C-alpha positions as CSV (number, residue, x, y, z in Angstrom):
1,M,-71.8,13.6,-10.0
2,N,-71.9,17.8,-9.9
3,V,-69.4,19.9,-11.3
4,F,-68.7,20.5,-7.5
5,E,-67.6,17.2,-6.5
6,K,-66.1,16.6,-9.2
7,Q,-63.6,19.8,-8.2
8,I,-62.9,18.1,-4.9
9,E,-62.7,14.7,-6.3
10,I,-59.6,16.3,-9.0
11,Y,-58.8,18.0,-5.9
12,L,-58.2,15.0,-3.6
13,E,-56.3,12.7,-6.3
14,Q,-53.9,16.0,-6.5
15,L,-53.4,16.1,-2.7
16,V,-52.5,12.7,-2.6
17,D,-50.2,12.3,-5.8
18,H,-48.3,15.5,-3.3
19,L,-47.9,13.5,-0.4
20,E,-47.0,10.3,-2.0
21,R,-44.0,12.6,-3.8
22,Q,-43.7,13.9,-0.2
23,L,-43.8,10.9,1.1
24,H,-41.2,9.4,-1.3
25,A,-38.5,11.7,-0.6
26,A,-38.8,11.4,2.4
27,K,-38.8,8.1,3.0
28,E,-34.9,8.6,0.1
29,A,-34.2,11.0,2.5
30,L,-33.6,8.8,6.0
31,R,-32.4,6.2,3.9
32,R,-29.2,9.2,2.3
33,Y,-29.3,9.9,6.4
34,R,-29.3,6.1,7.4
35,D,-26.4,5.2,4.7
36,H,-24.1,8.3,5.8
37,H,-24.4,8.0,9.6
38,H,-25.0,3.8,9.0
39,P,-23.6,2.8,6.4
40,H,-24.6,-0.9,5.0
41,P,-22.0,-2.9,5.4
42,D,-21.2,-3.5,1.7
43,H,-21.1,0.0,1.3
44,R,-18.8,0.8,4.2
45,P,-15.1,1.3,2.5
46,H,-13.5,-2.0,3.9
47,L,-9.7,-2.9,2.5
48,A,-9.1,-4.0,-0.4
49,G,-5.7,-3.2,-1.7
50,M,-2.0,-1.5,-0.6
51,L,1.1,0.4,-1.5
52,I,4.9,0.0,-0.6
53,G,6.5,2.4,-0.3
54,F,10.5,3.2,0.2
55,D,12.2,5.1,2.9
56,P,15.9,5.5,3.0
57,N,15.8,7.3,5.8
58,Q,16.0,5.2,9.7
59,P,14.4,5.9,11.6
60,P,11.1,6.7,10.2
61,P,11.2,10.2,8.4
62,P,9.1,13.5,9.1
63,E,5.9,14.2,7.2
64,D,6.6,15.8,4.3
65,T,10.1,13.4,3.5
66,M,9.7,11.8,0.3
67,I,8.9,7.9,0.3
68,T,9.5,6.3,-3.3
69,P,6.3,4.1,-4.1
70,D,6.5,0.9,-5.9
71,V,10.2,0.5,-6.9
72,V,13.6,1.1,-5.5
73,T,17.3,0.9,-6.8
74,L,20.3,0.1,-4.6
75,T,24.0,1.3,-5.3
76,T,26.2,0.3,-2.8
77,V,27.1,-3.2,-1.2
78,G,25.0,-2.6,2.7
79,Q,22.8,0.1,1.8
80,A,19.8,0.0,3.9
81,V,16.1,1.1,3.0
82,T,13.0,0.9,4.7
83,A,10.0,-0.5,3.2
84,R,6.0,0.1,4.6
85,I,3.3,0.6,3.9
86,I,2.6,4.1,2.2
87,K,-1.5,3.6,1.8
88,F,-4.3,1.4,2.3
89,L,-7.1,1.5,-0.2
90,D,-10.4,0.3,0.0
91,Q,-12.8,-1.1,-2.6
92,K,-12.8,2.3,-4.5
93,G,-9.8,2.6,-4.7
94,N,-9.2,5.4,-2.5
95,P,-7.2,5.7,0.9
96,M,-9.0,4.2,3.8
97,P,-10.6,6.5,6.4
98,S,-8.6,7.9,9.6
99,D,-10.5,5.8,12.2
100,F,-9.1,2.8,10.1
101,V,-7.2,0.3,12.0
102,P,-4.5,-1.1,9.9
103,P,-3.9,-5.3,10.5
104,Q,-0.5,-6.7,11.2
105,V,1.6,-6.5,7.3
106,D,3.9,-9.1,7.1
107,F,7.3,-9.0,4.0
108,S,8.2,-11.5,2.4
109,T,10.5,-11.7,-1.1
110,D,11.3,-14.2,-4.2
111,D,14.7,-13.5,-3.3
112,T,14.6,-16.6,-0.7
113,D,17.8,-17.9,-0.8
114,G,19.6,-13.5,-0.1
115,K,21.4,-13.3,-2.3
116,V,20.5,-10.2,-3.6
117,V,19.1,-8.5,-1.0
118,K,18.4,-9.3,2.4
119,V,14.9,-8.8,3.6
120,V,14.3,-8.5,7.5
121,D,10.8,-7.8,8.8
122,N,10.9,-6.2,11.5
123,G,7.2,-7.4,12.4
124,D,6.2,-3.6,13.5
125,D,4.5,-3.0,9.5
126,T,7.9,-2.4,8.2
127,A,11.0,-3.8,6.5
128,T,14.5,-3.3,6.1
129,V,15.8,-4.1,2.9
130,T,19.7,-4.8,2.6
131,D,21.5,-4.9,-0.8
132,V,23.2,-7.3,-0.7
133,A,24.8,-7.9,-4.7
134,D,23.8,-7.3,-8.4
135,G,19.8,-8.1,-9.4
136,T,16.1,-7.8,-9.3
137,A,13.6,-8.9,-6.0
138,T,10.1,-8.6,-5.1
139,L,8.8,-7.5,-2.3
140,T,5.8,-9.1,-1.1
141,A,3.1,-7.5,2.3
142,K,0.5,-9.3,2.7
143,A,-2.6,-8.5,5.2
144,T,-5.9,-10.3,6.3
145,S,-8.5,-7.6,5.7
146,A,-11.1,-7.6,8.5
147,E,-13.5,-9.4,6.2
148,G,-11.3,-11.7,5.8
149,K,-9.8,-11.3,2.3
150,E,-5.7,-11.8,1.7
151,I,-4.7,-8.1,0.8
152,T,-1.1,-8.0,-1.1
153,A,1.4,-5.2,-2.6
154,T,4.7,-5.7,-4.6
155,G,7.2,-3.6,-4.7
156,S,10.3,-3.9,-7.3
157,I,13.7,-3.9,-6.0
158,T,16.7,-3.2,-8.1
159,V,20.9,-3.9,-7.0
160,S,23.4,-1.9,-9.1
161,N,25.8,-1.5,-7.4
162,T,28.6,1.1,-8.9
163,V,32.1,0.2,-9.9
164,S,34.0,2.3,-7.0
165,D,37.5,3.6,-9.0
166,K,39.9,2.4,-6.4
167,P,41.9,-0.4,-6.9
168,V,40.1,-4.1,-6.2
169,L,42.5,-7.5,-5.6
170,T,41.3,-9.9,-8.8
171,S,44.2,-11.6,-9.1
172,M,47.5,-12.8,-7.9
173,Q,50.3,-14.1,-8.9
174,V,53.3,-16.4,-6.6
175,G,57.3,-15.7,-7.1
176,F,60.0,-17.5,-6.6
177,D,62.9,-16.6,-4.4
178,D,66.1,-18.6,-5.1
179,G,67.5,-17.3,-2.0
180,V,70.2,-15.1,-3.3
181,A,70.1,-11.5,-2.5
182,T,70.3,-9.4,-4.8
183,T,72.9,-5.6,-4.5
């Protein structure tokens, strides 16, 4: 093999190397494009969590109203708050995308006899929690993801009714009248 043939062989090897790198880069760009526009089911966001919030406003508040996440303290018998899911989270803990359609959410409490709070599942992905008496309770929200996985969120409820300065009847005393009028 002469020098010229050797140079052609080296050039062709370099050209093949370059073309292989270009082909690899093109395949990687195509894969990224497909993942972005048609993600593999394992890479798409899927429901993995949710957060409960307690809202003292009835009906739902304006968008700029602060909703307390996870915990609420009720201080007056009959006081009510609305519990709702304030965030649905994906498998990475990020909020679900805007096109996400949330599943039906059902609410329940560990205070099954209703001695501390009365919880009414409103059927619209909210629940009304009403103060009954001092104590604590846990509110649980359950939903099933599109993949069939049960997702739960909990919120803590503390009921600490404040003592009023108004007189409250706490006991009575029986008296006997002998029927004699006094002047």
